[in-house]
C-alpha positions as CSV (number, residue, x, y, z in Angstrom):
1,M,96.4,89.2,108.9
2,L,96.4,86.4,106.3
3,I,93.6,84.1,107.4
4,S,93.8,81.5,104.6
5,L,95.1,80.7,101.4
6,N,93.0,78.6,98.7
7,V,94.9,77.1,95.7
8,K,93.2,75.1,92.8
9,N,94.9,73.7,89.6
10,L,98.2,75.4,90.1
11,A,101.3,73.5,89.0
12,L,101.2,70.2,91.0
13,I,98.4,71.4,93.5
14,D,95.1,70.1,92.7
15,A,93.0,71.7,95.4
16,E,94.4,72.8,98.7
17,E,93.4,75.2,101.4
18,V,95.7,76.4,104.4
19,E,94.1,78.2,107.4
20,F,97.1,80.2,109.0
21,R,97.3,81.2,112.5
22,E,98.6,84.1,114.6
23,G,102.4,83.9,115.5
24,L,104.9,81.9,113.6
25,N,103.6,79.6,110.9
26,I,106.3,77.2,109.5
27,L,106.1,75.3,106.2
28,S,108.5,72.6,105.7
29,G,108.9,69.5,103.6
30,E,111.1,67.6,101.1
31,T,113.0,69.3,98.5
32,G,111.0,69.6,95.6
33,A,107.8,68.9,97.4
34,G,106.4,72.4,96.2
35,K,107.2,74.7,99.3
36,S,108.0,77.5,97.1
37,V,105.2,76.9,94.7
38,L,102.7,77.4,97.5
39,I,104.3,80.9,98.7
40,G,104.7,81.6,95.0
41,S,101.0,81.4,94.5
42,V,100.7,84.2,97.1
43,N,102.9,86.4,94.7
44,L,100.5,85.5,91.8
45,A,97.5,86.2,93.6
46,L,99.1,89.8,94.2
47,G,99.9,90.5,90.5
48,E,103.1,88.6,89.7
49,R,103.1,87.8,85.9
50,A,101.9,84.2,85.1
51,G,102.0,82.4,82.2
52,K,99.4,79.3,81.1
53,E,102.2,77.0,82.1
54,V,101.4,77.4,85.8
55,I,98.0,75.9,85.0
56,R,97.9,72.3,86.2
57,T,97.9,69.8,83.2
58,G,94.5,68.9,82.0
59,A,92.7,71.9,83.9
60,E,91.2,74.9,82.3
61,Y,92.2,77.4,84.7
62,A,94.2,78.0,88.0
63,L,92.4,79.8,91.0
64,I,94.2,81.6,93.9
65,E,92.3,83.1,96.7
66,L,93.8,85.1,99.8
67,L,91.5,85.9,102.6
68,F,92.7,88.8,104.8
69,E,91.4,90.2,108.2
70,E,92.3,93.8,108.2
71,K,90.9,96.7,110.5
72,S,93.5,99.4,110.0
73,E,92.3,102.9,109.0
74,R,94.7,103.1,106.2
75,V,93.3,100.0,104.6
76,K,89.8,101.2,105.0
77,K,90.5,104.5,103.3
78,L,92.2,102.9,100.4
79,M,89.3,100.6,99.9
80,E,86.8,103.5,99.9
81,E,89.1,105.3,97.6
82,M,89.1,102.3,95.2
83,E,85.2,102.1,95.7
84,L,85.4,98.4,96.8
85,P,83.1,96.8,99.3
86,W,84.5,96.0,102.7
87,E,82.5,94.4,105.7
88,D,83.8,93.4,108.9
89,G,87.4,94.0,107.7
90,S,87.4,91.0,105.5
91,I,89.4,91.3,102.3
92,L,89.2,88.4,99.7
93,I,91.8,88.7,96.9
94,S,91.3,86.2,94.1
95,R,93.1,85.6,90.6
96,K,91.7,83.2,88.0
97,I,94.5,82.3,85.6
98,Q,93.2,81.4,82.2
99,P,95.5,80.5,79.1
100,A,94.5,83.9,77.5
101,R,94.1,86.2,80.4
102,S,93.8,86.6,84.3
103,I,90.9,88.1,86.3
104,F,91.6,89.8,89.5
105,R,88.8,90.5,92.0
106,I,88.7,92.2,95.4
107,N,85.8,91.2,97.5
108,G,83.8,90.0,94.2
109,E,84.6,93.3,92.4
110,T,86.9,93.0,89.2
111,V,90.0,95.0,89.5
112,T,93.3,95.7,87.9
113,T,96.7,94.4,88.6
114,K,97.8,97.9,89.8
115,Q,94.8,98.0,92.3
116,V,95.8,94.5,93.7
117,K,99.4,95.6,94.1
118,Q,98.6,98.9,95.7
119,L,96.4,97.1,98.3
120,S,98.9,94.3,98.8
121,E,101.6,96.8,100.0
122,F,99.3,97.5,103.1
123,L,98.5,93.8,103.9
124,L,101.8,91.8,103.8
125,D,105.5,91.9,103.0
126,I,107.2,89.0,101.2
127,H,110.8,88.4,101.5
128,G,111.7,86.1,98.4
129,Q,114.1,83.4,98.4
130,H,117.0,85.4,96.8
131,E,116.0,88.8,97.8
132,H,118.9,89.0,100.1
133,Q,121.1,89.0,97.1
134,S,119.7,92.7,96.2
135,L,121.8,93.9,99.2
136,L,124.8,93.5,96.8
137,H,123.3,96.3,94.8
138,K,124.1,99.7,96.0
139,K,120.9,101.4,94.5
140,K,119.0,99.0,96.9
141,H,120.5,100.8,100.0
142,R,119.1,104.2,99.4
143,E,115.7,102.4,98.9
144,I,116.0,100.7,102.2
145,L,117.0,103.9,104.0
146,D,114.2,105.8,102.5
147,E,112.0,103.2,103.7
148,Y,113.2,103.4,107.3
149,A,113.3,107.3,107.2
150,G,109.3,107.0,107.0
151,E,106.7,109.6,106.2
152,K,108.6,112.8,106.7
153,L,110.8,111.7,103.8
154,K,108.0,110.0,101.9
155,K,106.1,113.3,101.9
156,L,109.1,115.1,100.4
157,L,110.1,112.8,97.5
158,P,107.1,113.6,95.3
159,D,108.2,117.3,95.4
160,L,111.7,116.6,94.8
161,S,110.6,114.5,91.6
162,E,108.4,117.2,90.4
163,N,111.0,120.0,90.9
164,W,113.7,117.8,89.1
165,R,111.1,117.6,86.2
166,K,110.8,121.2,85.9
167,L,114.6,121.8,86.3
168,S,115.3,119.3,83.5
169,E,112.6,120.9,81.2
170,L,114.2,124.4,81.7
171,K,117.7,123.0,81.0
172,K,116.5,121.4,77.7
173,E,114.6,124.7,76.7
174,L,117.6,126.7,77.5
175,R,120.0,124.3,75.3
176,E,117.4,124.6,72.4
177,A,117.2,128.4,72.6
178,K,120.5,128.9,70.8
179,L,119.9,130.1,67.1
180,D,122.2,132.1,64.9
181,E,121.0,135.5,63.7
182,E,120.0,134.3,60.2
183,Q,117.9,131.4,61.6
184,R,116.3,133.7,64.4
185,L,115.2,136.3,61.6
186,R,113.8,133.5,59.4
187,E,111.7,132.1,62.3
188,L,110.7,135.6,63.3
189,S,109.5,136.4,59.8
190,L,107.3,133.2,59.6
191,A,105.7,133.9,62.9
192,E,105.0,137.6,62.1
193,F,103.3,136.5,58.8
194,E,101.3,133.9,60.4
195,V,100.1,136.1,63.3
196,Q,99.3,138.7,60.8
197,E,97.3,136.4,58.5
198,I,95.2,135.0,61.5
199,E,94.6,138.4,63.0
200,A,93.7,139.9,59.9
201,A,90.7,137.5,59.7
202,N,89.2,138.9,62.9
203,L,88.2,135.4,64.1
204,K,85.1,134.8,66.3
205,P,84.7,131.3,67.8
206,G,81.8,129.4,66.3
207,E,81.5,131.8,63.5
208,D,82.3,129.2,60.8
209,E,79.4,127.0,62.1
210,E,76.8,129.7,61.7
211,L,78.1,130.6,58.4
212,E,77.9,127.0,57.2
213,K,74.0,127.1,58.2
214,V,73.4,130.3,56.2
215,Y,75.5,129.1,53.1
216,R,73.7,125.7,53.1
217,K,70.4,127.7,53.2
218,M,71.5,130.1,50.5
219,T,72.7,127.2,48.1
220,H,69.5,125.4,48.5
221,S,67.3,128.4,48.4
222,R,65.6,127.7,45.0
223,R,64.5,124.3,45.8
224,I,63.3,125.5,49.3
225,M,61.4,128.6,47.5
226,E,59.7,126.0,45.1
227,S,58.6,123.7,47.8
228,I,57.3,126.8,50.1
229,S,55.5,128.3,47.2
230,V,53.6,124.9,46.6
231,G,53.0,124.4,50.1
232,G,51.7,128.0,50.5
233,R,49.4,127.8,47.7
234,L,47.9,124.4,49.1
235,T,47.5,126.0,52.4
236,G,45.8,129.1,51.2
237,I,48.7,131.9,50.8
238,G,47.5,133.9,47.7
239,N,45.0,131.3,46.8
240,D,41.2,131.6,47.2
241,E,40.8,127.9,46.8
242,G,43.3,126.7,49.3
243,A,43.0,124.8,52.5
244,A,42.4,128.0,54.6
245,D,39.7,129.4,52.4
246,L,38.0,126.0,52.4
247,I,38.2,125.6,56.2
248,G,37.0,129.1,56.6
249,H,33.9,128.3,54.5
250,A,33.2,125.1,56.5
251,L,33.6,126.9,59.8
252,R,30.8,129.6,58.6
253,E,28.6,126.6,57.7
254,L,28.9,125.0,61.1
255,V,28.7,128.2,63.1
256,S,25.2,128.9,61.5
257,V,23.9,125.7,62.9
258,S,26.0,125.2,66.2
259,G,23.4,126.8,68.3
260,I,20.7,124.1,67.4
261,D,22.9,121.1,69.1
262,E,25.4,121.4,71.9
263,E,27.5,118.5,70.5
264,L,27.7,120.3,67.1
265,S,29.0,123.4,69.2
266,A,32.0,121.2,70.5
267,I,32.7,119.9,67.2
268,T,32.7,123.7,65.7
269,S,35.3,124.6,68.3
270,Q,37.7,122.2,67.2
271,L,37.4,123.5,63.8
272,E,37.9,126.9,65.0
273,E,41.2,125.9,66.5
274,I,42.4,124.2,63.1
275,D,41.5,127.4,61.4
276,Q,43.6,129.5,63.8
277,L,46.6,127.3,63.6
278,L,46.4,127.0,59.8
279,H,46.4,131.0,60.0
280,D,49.4,131.0,62.3
281,F,51.2,128.4,60.0
282,N,50.8,130.6,56.9
283,R,52.1,133.7,58.6
284,D,55.2,131.9,59.7
285,L,55.6,130.4,56.3
286,A,55.3,133.7,54.8
287,D,58.0,135.3,57.0
288,Y,60.4,132.3,56.2
289,Q,59.9,133.0,52.7
290,E,60.8,136.8,53.1
291,S,64.0,135.5,54.9
292,L,65.2,133.5,51.8
293,E,65.4,136.8,49.9
294,F,69.1,137.7,49.5
295,S,71.4,139.3,47.0
296,E,74.0,138.0,44.9
297,A,76.4,140.0,46.7
298,D,75.5,138.6,50.2
299,F,75.9,135.1,48.7
300,A,79.3,136.1,47.2
301,E,80.3,137.6,50.6
302,T,79.3,134.6,52.7
303,E,81.2,132.1,50.3
304,E,84.2,134.3,50.5
305,R,84.2,134.5,54.1
306,L,83.9,130.6,54.6
307,N,86.7,130.2,52.1
308,T,88.9,132.2,54.4
309,L,87.9,130.6,57.4
310,N,88.5,127.1,55.9
311,H,92.0,128.0,54.4
312,L,93.0,129.2,58.0
313,K,91.7,125.9,59.5
314,S,93.5,123.8,56.8
315,K,96.8,125.6,57.9
316,Y,96.4,126.1,61.5
317,G,93.8,123.9,63.2
318,K,90.6,121.7,62.6
319,T,88.5,124.3,64.5
320,L,88.7,128.2,64.8
321,E,89.2,127.5,68.5
322,E,92.3,125.6,67.6
323,V,93.4,128.3,65.2
324,L,93.2,131.0,67.9
325,A,95.1,128.6,70.2
326,Y,97.9,128.5,67.6
327,L,97.6,132.2,67.1
328,E,98.2,132.7,70.8
329,K,101.4,130.2,70.7
330,R,102.8,132.0,67.7
331,E,102.4,135.5,69.2
332,E,104.4,134.3,72.2
333,E,106.9,132.8,69.8
334,R,107.1,136.1,67.8
335,Q,107.8,138.0,71.1
336,R,110.4,135.7,72.2
337,L,112.1,136.0,68.8
338,S,111.7,139.7,68.6
339,D,113.5,140.1,72.0
340,F,115.8,136.9,72.1
341,D,118.4,138.1,74.5
342,A,115.9,138.9,76.9
343,Y,114.2,135.5,76.6
344,Q,117.3,133.8,77.2
345,E,118.3,135.7,80.1
346,G,114.6,135.2,81.5
347,L,115.3,131.4,81.1
348,K,118.6,131.6,83.1
349,K,116.9,133.4,85.8
350,K,114.1,130.7,85.7
351,L,116.7,128.1,85.8
352,K,118.6,129.5,88.6
353,K,115.5,130.0,90.8
354,A,114.4,126.4,89.9
355,E,118.2,125.1,91.0
356,E,118.0,126.8,94.3
357,E,114.6,125.5,95.1
358,F,115.7,121.9,94.0
359,D,119.0,122.3,95.9
360,G,116.8,123.4,99.0
361,L,114.6,120.4,98.8
362,C,117.7,118.1,98.3
363,E,119.3,119.5,101.5
364,K,116.0,118.7,103.5
365,A,116.1,115.2,102.1
366,S,119.7,114.7,102.6
367,G,119.3,116.0,106.3
368,I,116.4,113.5,106.9
369,R,118.5,110.5,105.3
370,K,121.7,111.4,107.4
371,K,119.6,111.5,110.6
372,A,117.8,108.3,109.6
373,A,121.2,106.8,108.6
374,K,122.5,107.2,112.3
375,A,119.3,105.6,113.8
376,L,119.3,102.7,111.4
377,E,123.0,101.9,112.2
378,K,122.2,101.6,116.1
379,E,118.9,99.6,115.3
380,L,120.5,97.3,112.9
381,E,123.7,96.6,115.0
382,A,121.4,95.6,117.8
383,A,119.3,93.3,115.5
384,L,122.6,91.8,114.0
385,S,123.8,91.0,117.5
386,D,120.8,89.1,118.2
387,L,121.5,87.0,114.9
388,N,124.8,86.1,116.1
389,F,127.1,88.8,114.7
390,M,129.2,89.1,117.7
391,H,131.4,92.1,116.7
392,V,129.6,93.7,114.1
393,V,129.9,97.4,113.2
394,F,127.3,98.6,110.6
395,Q,127.4,102.0,109.0
396,V,125.1,103.8,106.5
397,E,127.4,106.1,104.2
398,V,125.4,109.0,102.9
399,K,127.4,111.1,100.3
400,S,126.0,114.3,98.8
401,G,127.1,116.3,95.9
402,E,125.5,118.2,93.0
403,E,127.0,115.7,90.5
404,L,124.6,113.1,92.2
405,R,121.6,115.1,91.3
406,G,118.5,113.2,90.4
407,E,114.8,112.9,90.9
408,L,115.3,111.7,94.4
409,G,117.9,114.3,95.5
410,F,121.6,114.3,95.5
411,D,122.4,111.5,97.9
412,D,124.5,108.4,97.4
413,V,123.7,105.6,100.1
414,E,125.9,102.5,100.6
415,F,125.9,100.0,103.5
416,M,129.4,99.4,105.0
417,I,129.9,96.5,107.6
418,S,132.8,94.9,109.5
419,T,131.8,91.4,110.8
420,N,135.1,90.9,112.8
421,K,136.6,92.8,115.7
422,G,139.5,95.1,114.6
423,E,138.4,94.9,110.8
424,K,137.7,98.3,109.1
425,V,134.2,98.8,107.6
426,R,134.0,98.1,103.9
427,P,131.2,97.8,101.4
428,L,128.7,95.3,102.1
429,S,129.2,93.7,98.6
430,M,132.8,93.1,99.4
431,V,132.2,91.4,102.9
432,A,129.3,89.4,103.4
433,S,128.6,85.7,102.4
434,G,125.2,84.4,101.3
435,G,124.3,83.3,104.7
436,E,125.5,86.5,106.3
437,L,123.3,88.4,103.8
438,S,120.3,86.5,104.7
439,R,120.8,87.4,108.3
440,I,121.4,91.0,107.2
441,M,118.3,91.1,105.4
442,L,116.3,89.4,108.4
443,G,117.7,92.1,110.6
444,L,116.7,94.8,108.2
445,K,113.1,93.4,107.9
446,T,112.9,93.2,111.8
447,V,113.9,97.0,112.1
448,L,111.7,98.0,109.0
449,A,108.6,96.1,110.4
450,D,108.7,98.5,113.4
451,K,108.2,101.3,110.9
452,D,105.4,99.7,109.0
453,A,101.8,98.8,109.7
454,V,101.9,95.6,107.7
455,E,100.6,92.7,109.9
456,T,101.8,89.7,107.8
457,L,105.6,88.7,107.1
458,I,106.4,86.0,104.7
459,F,109.9,84.6,104.4
460,D,110.7,82.2,101.8
461,E,113.8,80.4,103.0
462,I,115.5,83.3,104.8
463,D,117.6,80.7,106.6
464,A,119.8,79.9,103.5
465,G,123.5,79.1,104.3
466,I,123.3,79.2,108.0
467,S,123.3,76.4,110.7
468,G,124.1,75.5,114.4
469,R,124.2,78.4,116.9
470,T,123.4,80.9,114.2
471,A,120.2,79.0,113.4
472,W,119.3,79.3,116.9
473,K,119.6,83.0,116.6
474,V,117.5,83.5,113.6
475,S,114.8,81.2,115.0
476,E,114.8,83.4,118.3
477,K,114.5,86.5,116.1
478,L,111.6,85.0,113.9
479,E,110.0,84.0,117.2
480,M,110.5,87.6,118.6
481,L,108.9,88.9,115.4
482,S,105.9,86.5,115.5
483,K,104.9,88.1,118.9
484,K,103.9,91.4,117.2
485,W,103.3,90.2,113.8
486,Q,101.9,87.2,111.8
487,V,105.1,85.5,110.3
488,I,104.8,82.7,107.6
489,C,108.3,81.0,107.0
490,I,109.3,78.3,104.7
491,T,112.3,76.6,106.3
492,H,114.6,73.6,106.2
493,L,116.1,74.2,109.5
494,P,114.9,72.3,112.5
495,Q,115.8,74.9,115.0
496,I,113.4,77.5,113.3
497,A,110.6,74.6,112.9
498,A,110.7,73.9,116.5
499,M,109.6,77.3,117.2
500,A,106.4,77.0,115.3
501,D,103.0,78.0,116.4
502,A,101.6,76.2,113.5
503,H,103.5,73.7,111.6
504,F,102.4,72.8,108.1
505,Y,104.1,69.9,106.2
506,I,104.3,69.9,102.3
507,E,104.7,66.7,100.4
508,K,104.5,65.3,96.9
509,N,102.8,62.3,96.1
510,V,102.0,60.0,92.9
511,E,98.5,58.6,92.9
512,N,97.3,56.8,89.6
513,S,100.3,58.0,87.6
514,V,99.5,61.6,88.6
515,T,101.7,63.7,90.8
516,R,100.0,66.0,93.4
517,T,101.2,68.3,96.0
518,T,99.4,68.5,99.4
519,I,99.7,70.3,102.5
520,S,98.6,69.3,106.0
521,L,98.7,70.9,109.5
522,L,100.8,68.7,111.9
523,E,99.4,68.0,115.2
524,E,102.2,68.2,118.2
525,E,103.1,64.7,118.0
526,Q,103.3,64.7,114.2
527,R,105.8,67.5,114.5
528,I,108.5,65.3,116.2
529,P,109.3,63.0,113.1
530,E,109.2,66.0,110.8
531,I,111.8,67.8,112.8
532,A,113.7,64.6,113.3
533,R,113.8,64.2,109.3
534,M,115.1,68.0,109.2
535,L,117.9,67.1,111.5
536,G,119.5,64.8,108.7
537,G,119.4,61.3,107.3
538,E,117.1,59.3,105.1
539,E,116.0,57.0,108.0
540,I,114.6,58.6,111.1
541,S,116.4,57.0,114.1
542,A,115.5,56.8,117.7
543,A,118.4,59.4,118.3
544,A,116.9,61.8,115.9
545,I,113.5,61.4,117.5
546,E,115.0,62.4,120.9
547,N,116.7,65.3,119.5
548,A,113.7,66.4,117.9
549,K,111.9,66.4,121.2
550,E,114.7,68.1,122.9
551,L,114.7,71.0,120.3
552,I,110.9,71.5,120.8
553,K,111.4,71.5,124.5
554,M,114.1,74.2,124.1
555,A,112.1,76.2,121.7
556,K,109.2,76.3,124.4
557,N,111.6,77.1,127.2
558,S,113.2,80.0,125.1
559,I,109.5,81.5,124.4
């Protein structure tokens, strides 16, 4: 449930906070007062694109905050998957809009637009001012039917999409597997040459790195030898006057007197350790010196091997691992070209199997859709009857065929309707007016809400193009919805406003040459003049006041 909306520095809004309630929340006000801006701010908070022009003139940024109270397991699971903090079911979504960028946060943690949109799908459903027009587009019909079909179809659609991708790739591979004999032989010859060249080298992963170390050692051996010789002489290798001989002489002198004083004995022990370390060092240095001895033939062999490896890397990959991977790929290509007819036949068999698997999934999806279509027809006819469609016949036509294949199956869905007794059903786009479309969308939202766990429904002028008795029917439907869900509705109809559990008034004022939009919660007595204003006329007459009171009374009696 949406607990509150806090907006700062957005368009004509300076700073406003709205605390919504359970049930039916109505927003009304004069045309141009900023009703849609307020609901638009919800869309902005949930990831809709926003330019710097939405920031109030003179302000550095705009801020929108939505506070939800949500305790469902699926929301909890999603918050955990996103590694977001969640205490007591409170979710605070905020967006700070700056001229250069926007910052989204959920419970204080910076998040991406994608994460916000993903979470918002579980929190609320917004029906925009002109969304009912999307019913005129046939592609929307399958989307609505699939949403109604629920989890069974939802789980199947990823498999359908993946199988369609594999099927498309196999078709593409088969199309490309058409070579004339001369081209095949030319490509086969090249593949054989490359395979033979790489195999002849008998590569070992990491060999080049080891050889580089050896080669570097060989090429610098003279300089290394000179330094080792000097270092060895100074430390005592082949030199009676080196450090080892001098330390040995010093040690003998100290040993001869160490028994006289215990303190001198400890110092002598230190020198013994130094003497031993120096002897160990000289042995290691001598061993290393021997390892530097190599023949010209060894050097030439190492250099030649490195040249071979570097040549292969320059042609087939940056590393020996990449060269070996290329070898594997070219070997497969060589085998394919060697027996091209068998390769093509294998592709055709794979394609046939993939088509059978895909068609099987399509059949399953189609069966689910057709069953759901019948159920949707019944539920929507009942919902439309409640919305003053007295003789409505609604049909969901599901056509299937191989020519309709796509990543979502092979079904084409179209909504058909007859709104008058005796008339044949025809495509929705050929029959419904603007007002009828808005009612049909409300009916769909009512039916789909039963299939969803979203707690908050927002309607931005769902009542466009309707009046009179139909307006009462729409208001009753919204009131029925509000018994189970939180409903937030912008309206210009007094019949709908009269049903409000909480009625907010939006107005635009000019103070000190600055225009501001404000919003306030109307008390029971304050609702009467507002509903009277909505009944019509620039001046609110005594008759309009009485009519407003009667509307509110009728609304209470209908609840």
